[in-house]
Structures are given as structure tokens and as C-alpha cells.
C-alpha positions as CSV (number, residue, x, y, z in Angstrom):
1,M,17.8,136.6,-26.5
2,I,18.3,138.7,-29.3
3,S,14.5,139.0,-29.9
4,I,13.6,139.6,-26.7
5,V,16.0,142.5,-26.0
6,R,14.9,144.4,-29.8
7,R,11.1,144.2,-28.4
8,W,12.0,146.7,-25.8
9,P,12.6,149.7,-27.9
10,D,9.3,149.5,-29.1
11,L,7.9,149.1,-26.0
12,K,9.4,152.2,-24.8
13,A,8.3,154.2,-28.1
14,I,4.8,153.3,-27.3
15,W,5.2,154.1,-23.5
16,R,7.1,157.9,-25.1
17,D,4.1,158.6,-27.7
18,E,1.0,159.9,-25.5
19,E,-1.3,158.6,-28.0
20,R,-0.4,155.6,-27.8
21,R,0.7,155.1,-24.2
22,K,-3.2,156.3,-24.0
23,S,-4.4,153.4,-26.0
24,L,-2.4,150.7,-24.1
25,L,-3.6,152.1,-20.7
26,F,-7.1,152.0,-21.8
27,I,-6.4,148.4,-23.0
28,F,-5.1,147.6,-19.6
29,N,-8.3,149.2,-18.2
30,G,-10.2,147.3,-20.4
31,I,-8.5,144.0,-18.8
32,F,-8.6,144.8,-15.1
33,I,-12.0,145.9,-15.0
34,N,-13.5,143.4,-16.9
35,A,-12.1,140.9,-15.3
36,A,-13.2,141.9,-11.9
37,V,-16.6,142.8,-13.1
38,I,-17.4,139.1,-14.1
39,L,-16.0,137.7,-11.1
40,T,-19.2,139.7,-9.1
41,S,-21.6,139.3,-11.5
42,G,-23.3,136.5,-13.5
43,M,-22.6,133.1,-12.4
44,F,-20.0,133.9,-9.7
45,L,-22.8,136.5,-8.2
46,S,-25.7,134.1,-8.5
47,G,-23.6,131.2,-6.9
48,Y,-22.7,133.1,-4.3
49,L,-26.5,134.1,-3.4
50,V,-27.5,130.2,-4.0
51,L,-24.6,129.6,-1.1
52,L,-26.1,132.1,1.1
53,G,-29.8,130.5,0.6
54,A,-31.8,133.3,-1.9
55,S,-34.8,132.7,-3.7
56,D,-35.2,132.0,-7.3
57,F,-36.4,135.4,-7.8
58,I,-33.6,137.3,-5.9
59,V,-31.0,135.3,-7.8
60,G,-32.9,136.3,-10.8
61,L,-33.1,139.9,-10.1
62,M,-29.5,140.3,-9.0
63,N,-27.8,138.5,-11.6
64,N,-28.2,141.7,-13.6
65,S,-28.0,144.1,-11.1
66,M,-25.3,146.1,-12.3
67,N,-26.7,146.6,-15.7
68,W,-30.5,147.7,-14.4
69,A,-28.6,149.6,-11.5
70,A,-27.4,152.0,-14.4
71,I,-31.0,153.6,-14.7
72,A,-29.6,156.1,-12.0
73,G,-27.3,157.0,-14.8
74,L,-29.4,159.0,-16.3
75,F,-29.3,161.6,-13.8
76,S,-25.6,162.1,-14.4
77,Y,-26.1,164.6,-16.8
78,L,-27.0,166.9,-14.3
79,I,-23.6,166.0,-12.4
80,F,-21.4,165.6,-15.6
81,E,-22.3,168.3,-18.2
82,R,-21.2,171.3,-15.6
83,M,-17.6,169.4,-15.2
84,A,-14.8,170.8,-17.0
85,Q,-12.8,168.1,-15.0
86,R,-14.1,164.8,-14.0
87,K,-11.2,162.3,-13.5
88,R,-10.9,162.4,-9.5
89,F,-14.5,162.3,-9.2
90,L,-15.0,159.4,-11.6
91,L,-12.0,157.4,-9.9
92,T,-13.6,158.0,-6.6
93,L,-17.2,156.9,-7.8
94,L,-15.3,153.8,-9.4
95,T,-13.3,152.8,-6.5
96,V,-16.3,153.1,-3.7
97,S,-18.7,151.0,-6.3
98,R,-16.0,148.1,-6.7
99,I,-15.2,148.3,-2.4
100,L,-19.1,147.9,-1.4
101,V,-19.7,145.0,-4.3
102,C,-16.8,143.3,-3.5
103,S,-16.9,143.2,-0.3
104,V,-20.3,141.4,0.5
105,V,-18.3,138.4,0.4
106,Y,-16.9,139.5,4.2
107,L,-20.3,139.6,5.4
108,P,-20.7,135.8,6.5
109,L,-17.8,136.6,8.9
110,L,-19.6,139.4,10.6
111,F,-22.9,138.2,10.7
112,G,-23.1,134.5,9.6
113,I,-25.4,133.4,6.9
114,G,-28.9,134.0,7.6
115,N,-31.2,137.1,6.1
116,T,-29.4,140.0,7.8
117,T,-26.6,138.9,5.5
118,L,-28.7,138.7,2.3
119,A,-30.1,142.2,3.4
120,L,-26.9,143.7,3.5
121,L,-25.5,141.9,0.4
122,T,-28.6,143.3,-1.3
123,V,-28.1,146.8,-0.3
124,M,-24.5,147.1,-0.2
125,T,-24.6,145.2,-4.1
126,I,-27.4,147.7,-5.4
127,G,-25.8,150.7,-3.7
128,G,-22.5,150.1,-5.3
129,N,-24.1,149.1,-8.9
130,I,-25.9,152.7,-9.0
131,L,-22.3,154.1,-8.1
132,W,-21.3,152.1,-11.1
133,G,-23.9,153.2,-13.5
134,I,-22.9,156.9,-12.8
135,F,-19.4,156.0,-13.5
136,S,-20.3,154.2,-16.3
137,V,-21.9,156.9,-18.3
138,G,-18.9,159.4,-17.2
139,F,-16.1,156.8,-18.2
140,T,-17.9,156.1,-21.6
141,I,-17.6,159.7,-22.7
142,W,-14.0,160.1,-20.9
143,M,-12.7,157.1,-23.6
144,M,-14.9,157.9,-26.1
145,N,-13.8,161.4,-26.6
146,S,-10.3,160.5,-25.9
147,F,-10.0,159.2,-29.6
148,P,-11.0,161.1,-33.2
149,S,-14.1,159.8,-34.5
150,G,-12.3,157.9,-37.4
151,A,-9.9,156.1,-34.9
152,R,-12.7,154.7,-32.3
153,S,-13.8,152.1,-34.0
154,A,-10.6,150.1,-34.8
155,F,-9.4,150.8,-31.4
156,I,-12.9,149.6,-29.7
157,F,-12.1,146.5,-31.6
158,K,-8.6,146.2,-30.8
159,R,-9.6,146.9,-27.0
160,T,-12.4,144.4,-27.2
161,F,-10.1,141.4,-28.2
162,W,-8.2,142.1,-24.9
163,L,-10.5,142.0,-22.9
164,R,-12.1,139.0,-24.2
165,I,-9.4,137.1,-23.6
166,A,-9.1,138.3,-19.8
167,F,-12.9,137.4,-19.5
168,T,-11.7,133.5,-20.9
169,L,-8.8,133.2,-18.5
170,T,-10.7,134.9,-15.5
171,N,-13.5,132.2,-15.9
172,I,-11.2,129.3,-16.3
173,A,-9.5,130.1,-12.9
174,M,-12.0,130.9,-10.9
175,G,-14.3,128.0,-11.8
176,F,-11.5,125.7,-11.2
177,V,-11.3,127.5,-7.6
178,L,-14.7,127.3,-6.6
179,D,-14.8,123.7,-7.9
180,W,-11.5,122.8,-5.8
181,S,-13.2,124.4,-2.8
182,G,-16.0,122.2,-3.3
183,K,-18.1,125.0,-3.8
184,S,-17.5,126.3,-0.5
185,Y,-17.4,129.6,1.2
186,A,-13.9,129.5,0.9
187,G,-14.2,129.6,-3.0
188,F,-16.3,132.5,-3.3
189,L,-13.8,134.6,-0.3
190,I,-10.7,134.0,-3.1
191,V,-13.3,135.0,-5.8
192,F,-14.6,138.1,-4.6
193,T,-11.2,139.0,-2.9
194,T,-9.5,138.6,-6.4
195,S,-12.2,140.7,-7.7
196,L,-11.0,143.7,-5.1
197,V,-7.5,143.7,-6.1
198,L,-8.2,143.7,-10.0
199,S,-10.8,146.8,-9.3
200,L,-8.2,148.7,-7.4
201,A,-5.3,147.6,-10.3
202,D,-7.8,149.4,-12.2
203,T,-7.9,152.6,-10.5
204,V,-4.3,153.0,-10.4
205,V,-4.1,152.6,-14.2
206,L,-6.7,155.0,-15.0
207,I,-4.6,157.6,-12.7
208,G,-2.3,157.3,-15.6
209,V,-4.6,158.3,-18.3
210,K,-5.1,162.0,-18.9
211,E,-8.9,163.1,-19.2
212,P,-10.0,165.2,-22.6
213,K,-11.3,168.6,-22.9
214,Y,-15.3,168.2,-22.5
215,E,-17.4,171.3,-24.1
216,I,-18.4,173.1,-21.1
217,D,-21.5,175.5,-21.6
218,R,-21.8,177.4,-18.3
219,S,-24.3,179.7,-19.3
220,S,-26.6,177.0,-20.0
221,R,-29.3,176.0,-17.3
222,F,-31.2,173.1,-16.7
223,S,-34.6,172.5,-18.4
224,L,-37.0,170.1,-19.2
225,K,-36.8,170.7,-22.9
226,A,-33.1,170.1,-23.0
227,F,-33.4,167.2,-21.0
228,F,-35.6,165.2,-23.1
229,E,-33.6,166.3,-26.0
230,P,-32.8,162.5,-27.1
231,L,-36.4,161.8,-27.0
232,R,-37.0,164.0,-29.4
233,N,-34.1,162.8,-31.7
234,K,-36.2,160.3,-33.5
235,P,-33.6,157.9,-34.8
236,Y,-31.9,157.6,-31.7
237,L,-35.8,157.4,-30.0
238,R,-36.1,154.6,-32.2
239,F,-32.5,153.1,-31.2
240,M,-33.1,153.2,-27.4
241,L,-36.4,151.6,-27.8
242,F,-35.1,148.4,-29.7
243,I,-32.4,148.0,-27.2
244,F,-35.2,148.2,-24.4
245,L,-37.8,145.8,-26.1
246,Y,-34.5,143.5,-27.3
247,Y,-33.0,143.1,-23.9
248,A,-36.1,143.2,-21.9
249,S,-37.4,140.1,-24.0
250,L,-34.1,138.5,-23.5
251,T,-33.7,138.7,-19.9
252,L,-36.6,137.0,-19.4
253,S,-34.9,134.1,-19.6
254,S,-31.4,134.7,-19.1
255,S,-31.5,136.5,-15.9
256,F,-32.0,133.0,-14.9
257,T,-29.3,130.8,-16.7
258,S,-26.9,131.1,-13.9
259,L,-29.4,129.4,-11.3
260,Y,-30.9,127.1,-13.5
261,L,-27.5,125.5,-14.7
262,V,-26.3,125.5,-10.6
263,R,-29.6,125.0,-8.9
264,Y,-31.4,122.8,-11.3
265,L,-29.2,121.2,-13.5
266,E,-26.5,121.1,-10.6
267,L,-23.7,121.6,-13.0
268,D,-19.8,122.0,-11.8
269,Y,-18.6,125.7,-12.3
270,K,-15.8,124.3,-14.3
271,L,-18.0,123.2,-17.0
272,I,-20.1,126.4,-16.4
273,S,-16.8,128.1,-16.9
274,F,-15.9,126.4,-19.8
275,V,-19.0,127.0,-21.6
276,T,-18.0,130.7,-20.9
277,V,-15.0,130.2,-22.6
278,I,-16.0,128.6,-25.7
279,A,-18.4,132.0,-26.0
280,N,-15.3,134.3,-25.3
281,L,-13.0,132.5,-27.8
282,F,-15.8,132.7,-30.7
283,M,-16.3,136.4,-29.5
284,I,-12.5,136.6,-30.0
285,L,-12.2,134.7,-33.4
286,C,-15.2,136.6,-34.9
287,I,-14.0,140.2,-34.4
288,R,-12.1,140.5,-37.4
289,L,-15.2,138.9,-39.5
290,W,-17.5,141.3,-38.2
291,R,-15.2,144.1,-38.6
292,Q,-14.8,143.4,-42.1
293,A,-18.8,142.7,-42.7
294,E,-19.6,146.2,-41.4
295,G,-17.3,147.6,-44.1
296,K,-18.8,145.5,-46.8
297,V,-22.4,145.1,-46.1
298,G,-22.9,148.3,-43.9
299,L,-23.6,148.8,-40.1
300,V,-27.4,147.8,-40.2
301,K,-27.1,144.8,-42.0
302,A,-24.1,143.4,-39.7
303,F,-26.2,144.4,-36.6
304,K,-29.2,142.2,-37.6
305,L,-27.1,139.3,-38.7
306,T,-24.9,139.4,-35.4
307,G,-28.4,139.6,-33.3
308,L,-30.0,136.9,-35.2
309,L,-27.0,134.7,-34.4
310,A,-27.0,136.0,-30.7
311,I,-30.9,134.6,-30.6
312,L,-30.3,131.2,-31.5
313,E,-28.5,130.5,-28.1
314,F,-32.2,130.7,-26.5
315,L,-33.6,128.6,-28.7
316,L,-31.1,125.7,-28.0
317,Y,-31.6,126.6,-24.2
318,A,-35.4,125.9,-24.6
319,F,-34.5,122.1,-24.8
320,L,-31.6,121.9,-22.2
321,T,-32.4,119.7,-19.7
322,S,-29.7,117.0,-17.6
323,R,-30.2,114.5,-20.7
324,T,-29.1,117.0,-23.5
325,T,-26.0,118.6,-21.8
326,F,-24.8,118.6,-25.1
327,L,-26.9,121.2,-26.0
328,L,-24.5,123.4,-23.6
329,F,-21.4,123.4,-26.1
330,L,-23.3,124.2,-28.8
331,A,-25.3,127.4,-27.8
332,P,-22.3,129.3,-26.6
333,V,-20.9,128.8,-30.4
334,F,-24.1,131.1,-31.9
335,A,-23.9,133.4,-28.5
336,G,-20.2,134.0,-28.9
337,A,-20.2,134.5,-32.7
338,G,-23.2,136.7,-32.5
339,N,-22.5,138.8,-29.6
340,S,-18.7,139.3,-30.9
341,G,-19.9,142.0,-33.2
342,F,-23.5,142.9,-31.5
343,N,-21.9,144.5,-28.6
344,I,-19.4,146.3,-30.6
345,F,-22.1,147.4,-33.1
346,V,-24.2,148.8,-30.4
347,I,-21.4,151.1,-29.4
348,N,-20.7,152.2,-33.1
349,Y,-24.4,152.7,-33.8
350,R,-25.5,154.7,-31.1
351,Y,-22.2,157.3,-31.5
352,E,-23.5,157.8,-35.4
353,L,-26.6,158.7,-34.0
354,M,-25.5,160.9,-31.0
355,P,-24.6,164.5,-31.9
356,E,-21.2,166.1,-30.6
357,K,-22.9,168.0,-28.0
358,N,-25.0,166.5,-25.0
359,R,-23.4,163.3,-25.5
360,T,-23.5,162.5,-21.5
361,L,-27.3,163.1,-21.6
362,Y,-27.6,161.1,-24.5
363,E,-25.4,158.1,-22.9
364,G,-27.3,158.6,-19.8
365,W,-30.9,157.8,-21.3
366,Y,-29.7,155.1,-23.3
367,G,-28.0,153.6,-20.0
368,A,-31.4,154.2,-18.2
369,L,-33.1,152.4,-20.8
370,F,-31.0,149.6,-21.1
371,G,-31.2,149.3,-17.0
372,L,-34.9,149.2,-16.8
373,S,-35.0,146.8,-19.5
374,L,-33.1,144.4,-17.4
375,L,-35.2,145.1,-14.2
376,I,-38.4,144.8,-16.0
377,G,-37.1,141.4,-17.6
378,P,-36.5,139.5,-14.9
379,M,-39.5,140.9,-12.9
380,L,-41.7,139.4,-15.8
381,G,-40.1,136.2,-16.2
382,S,-40.8,135.6,-12.6
383,L,-44.2,136.5,-13.2
384,I,-44.5,134.2,-15.8
385,M,-42.6,131.0,-14.3
386,G,-44.9,131.7,-11.7
387,I,-48.7,131.0,-13.7
388,M,-47.0,128.8,-15.9
389,P,-47.9,125.1,-15.3
390,E,-45.1,122.4,-14.9
391,V,-44.7,119.8,-17.7
392,Q,-42.8,116.8,-17.4
393,N,-42.0,114.3,-20.5
394,V,-38.9,113.6,-22.8
395,L,-38.5,117.4,-24.1
396,F,-39.4,119.3,-20.8
397,E,-37.7,118.4,-17.6
398,H,-37.8,122.0,-16.0
399,S,-40.3,123.6,-18.1
400,R,-41.1,126.7,-16.7
401,F,-37.3,127.6,-17.6
402,Q,-37.4,126.0,-21.0
403,F,-40.6,128.2,-21.6
404,L,-39.2,131.1,-20.9
405,Y,-36.2,130.5,-23.3
406,L,-38.7,129.8,-26.1
407,I,-40.4,132.9,-25.4
408,S,-37.3,135.3,-25.4
409,F,-36.7,133.7,-28.8
410,C,-39.9,134.2,-30.5
411,L,-39.9,137.7,-29.0
412,A,-36.5,138.9,-29.9
413,V,-36.5,137.6,-33.5
414,P,-39.5,139.8,-34.7
415,I,-38.3,143.0,-32.5
416,L,-34.4,142.7,-34.4
417,L,-35.7,142.3,-37.8
418,L,-38.4,144.9,-37.4
419,A,-36.3,147.4,-35.7
420,F,-34.4,149.1,-38.2
421,R,-35.0,150.2,-41.9
422,E,-31.9,150.8,-44.3
423,R,-31.6,154.3,-45.2
424,K,-29.8,155.7,-48.7
425,D,-29.1,158.6,-46.7
426,R,-27.6,156.8,-43.5
427,P,-24.0,158.6,-42.9
428,L,-21.0,156.0,-43.3
429,S,-20.4,153.8,-40.4
430,T,-17.4,154.4,-38.5
431,S,-15.4,151.8,-40.3
432,E,-15.9,153.1,-43.6
433,R,-14.8,156.4,-42.5
434,I,-11.4,154.8,-41.3
435,P,-8.9,156.1,-44.1
């Protein structure tokens, strides 16, 4: 009892300290919104679409709709660069976006299961995710500008640690809910409603976060030369081209993973959730390792190493069938260990390349090319599957999906290895600058 009492003064001290309170609120924001988002995307959205009878192409395309809809974020530069105060507008975008996406679960109550529901679901999800894409650009600048450059890396690692715990617990809980309901509509009603509640909780948390001061040049006017500035920044352009090619090659197949596991391998949601939990656990366990590696070998080498580990997941999926489900427990080990550092290094590396001015524009271009890669990926994947012959033997059970994973692996490895060259005049990594 004494130890519990002793902890409260520390919590009060954190809350009274503006900087520590800000960090705590951003961590709670990460926990709530990432738990909410995962419940309306990936396995959960794909499973809901399968329940409604959507085609394989629609399931694959909508699986990454939150990311490819970020293309609209490119034009957020026209909005944010003239707004000295953005918080109210950002919170409005967040709330409307999440209500649209989460409310698709109530459509069958109004229109039944049929083409009308699928059409409205598609429009509401894409519309909500377009708003999310604009919000994400503004929010990322809000969060990153809230911390000095020397402290960003440490904060991102700490925030990521807690939101991955949220991923893990959310996947476990809702996977059990769906199997308990017999993969029925009632289970998805619980999942999407939970996501809506978490989204509203996130809005409440962000109300308490002060926004930083933004550098606004009211005398400047829009020009094509200024708009295309990030494309003239050669290091940043090379990085964006890498992101585009890398994720386009991976989403050739990964866009159809949830579909493959749910519709074709007919796996339980508890099992699929457990696989996600394995990936998240290794993400959590490896965070400190990759932070140390960044300081020892440099950001670029650590970037490549984590990317290669993550890509190995696709090689294993190329041989995943109903007879080799044991691979399903090995693949997330590589995915979790690799993506644990890779996703953080993507943030740190691009903020090293960005100038202090016009970050909204740079972030918008990054989001647009990233989103475009996730839109083109499933389209190419669907096209390839359409022309690919079906093969049945001891290695291949659903060969069209398995060949896609193999193609992704063979494309992503050379893209990653050839993308970056170590430069002697490279600026110190963010972790190297931390005293």
C-alpha cells in the first residue's frame, strides 16, 4: 500500500510539468487512435468485407485504403501553410473521418447485406480516409514540432513502444470477440463500435495538448516552383522514390494477406490475431536493440538491416498453405523484428532530410507517393493474379497468391539494397545527437 501511495506524487509532478504532460498525452493519443485504426483496417476490415460478399479485388484494394487515400494529403500544404492555429481544424477532421469509417458497420441495419451497402461502405471508407490523410499530415507536423530535434528520436521510440502494446492487446481481445460470435455480424458490430469509442477518446485527449507555434509567411503566394520544391531536393526525392518502389512491391501481395488467410485458408480470427500478437511482441522487444544499432552502425545501415528482416516474411508466405501453417508463426518473428526499427527509421530519416521550413509540403509529398504506392500495388497484384496460371502440387496450394509473395520478395530486396549509399558528409542521426 505504501508503494502505491508513493507513486502518486510522481504522477502529479508529471502532470504539472508542461513538457512531461505533453509527452504523456501524445502517448495516450497513440494508444487510443492506433488501437481504433487497427479495428477498422487490415484483418478486421477485410473480414467484414468478406462477410458482406465483396470480391477479392475490392477486399485487396480496401485493405490499404487508409494509406493510399493519403494521396489527398499532398494538397494539405495549401491549407496548413497559411494556418497559424490548426488544432480545431485538425480535431474536426479527425472526428468526422473516424465517424465515417466506423459507421459503415451500421449500414446493414439500414440497407441489409447487398450492393447498396457495399457501395456506401466504399464511399464512406474512402471519404473518411481522405480526410484522415489530410489530418495525418497536419498532425505529424503538430507532434514533431512539439519536441526539439534532439529529443524527437527518444520520444518516438518511447511512444511507439506503448502503442505497440495497444496493438497487441486490441488484436487479442477483438480476435476472441469475432470467433466467439462465430465470425458473425454481431462480432463486427462490437469491433467497429469499440473503434468509434476509442476514436472519440483520442479526440478528448488531443483537446488537452497545446499546439506549437508554426512559422507562417503570410506574404508568400502559391507557386508551382514552391509546390515542387521537394522534388528538387535530390536526397529527399531519392528517399521518396525508394518508399514508392519498396511499398508498391510489397503491397503487390500484402494487400491480399487478410483475404488469403480468411477466405482461402479459412483460419480462425483468434489464430490470425495471435500471429499479429507475435509480430507486435517482437516489435516491442526489438525497439531498444534498433535504437542502439542506429547509434553504432549509423541510420542507413540499420535501415537496410531492418528492411531485409521484414522482407523475409514474404519469402515464408510464398510457401504458406493449409499444410504448412507452422510458417505462420515464424513469419511474424521476422516481420516484427524488422518493422520494429524500419518504421521508426523511416520517420527519423525523412526528418533528417527535411528543411525546417515547409515541412507540411514535404510531408504531403511523402504521404502522396506512399499512398500512391499502396494504391498501385494491389492493382498490379490483381492484374498479375488474373494472368497467372493456377498450379497445384506439393508446394503450391493457392499458387496465384503464393507467386505474388515470391514476386514481392524478389523485387523488394534489390530495391532496398540499391536505394541508399552511405555518405561521409551525412549529418549525424537523431539518436547520435542526443546528449
